[in-house]
C-alpha positions as CSV (number, residue, x, y, z in Angstrom):
1,X,61.8,103.3,134.9
2,X,60.6,104.1,138.4
3,X,57.2,106.1,138.7
4,X,57.1,107.3,142.1
5,X,54.5,109.7,143.9
6,X,56.2,112.2,145.7
7,X,54.8,113.1,149.5
8,X,55.4,117.0,149.3
9,X,55.3,117.5,153.2
10,X,56.4,114.1,153.5
11,X,59.9,115.8,151.8
12,X,59.1,118.8,153.5
13,X,59.4,117.2,156.7
14,X,62.4,115.8,156.4
15,X,64.3,118.6,155.1
16,X,63.0,120.3,157.9
17,X,64.1,117.8,160.3
18,X,67.7,118.0,157.7
19,X,68.0,121.0,158.6
20,X,67.3,121.6,162.2
21,X,70.3,118.7,162.3
22,X,72.4,120.3,161.1
23,X,71.9,123.6,162.7
24,X,72.3,121.6,165.9
25,X,75.4,120.1,164.6
26,X,77.4,123.5,164.0
27,X,75.9,124.9,167.4
28,X,77.9,121.9,169.1
29,X,80.9,122.1,166.7
30,X,80.7,126.2,167.4
31,X,80.8,124.7,171.5
32,X,83.6,122.4,170.5
33,X,86.0,125.0,169.2
34,X,85.4,127.8,172.1
35,X,86.5,125.2,174.6
36,X,89.2,124.5,172.9
37,X,90.5,127.8,172.5
38,X,89.4,128.2,176.4
39,X,92.0,125.2,176.5
40,X,94.6,126.5,174.8
41,X,94.3,129.8,176.4
42,X,94.5,127.4,179.9
43,X,98.0,126.0,179.1
44,X,99.5,128.7,177.4
45,X,99.0,130.8,180.8
46,X,100.7,127.4,182.0
47,X,103.6,127.5,179.8
48,X,103.9,131.3,180.4
49,X,104.2,130.6,184.1
50,X,106.6,128.2,184.4
51,X,108.5,129.9,181.8
52,X,108.9,132.6,184.0
53,X,109.6,130.8,187.3
54,X,112.3,129.1,185.1
55,X,114.5,132.2,184.0
56,X,113.9,133.6,187.8
């Protein structure tokens, strides 16, 4: 059986760092999603222009 002394401050620091990293990752993912949504809108706009040109 492992008997160790846990440094609670160290664990707290590690937990804070982990939470900070997760928050940063979530923000990056949200930004990527917004950029992808904008790209889809741009592509839909291009398709609509092309369809109107072909139909006319």
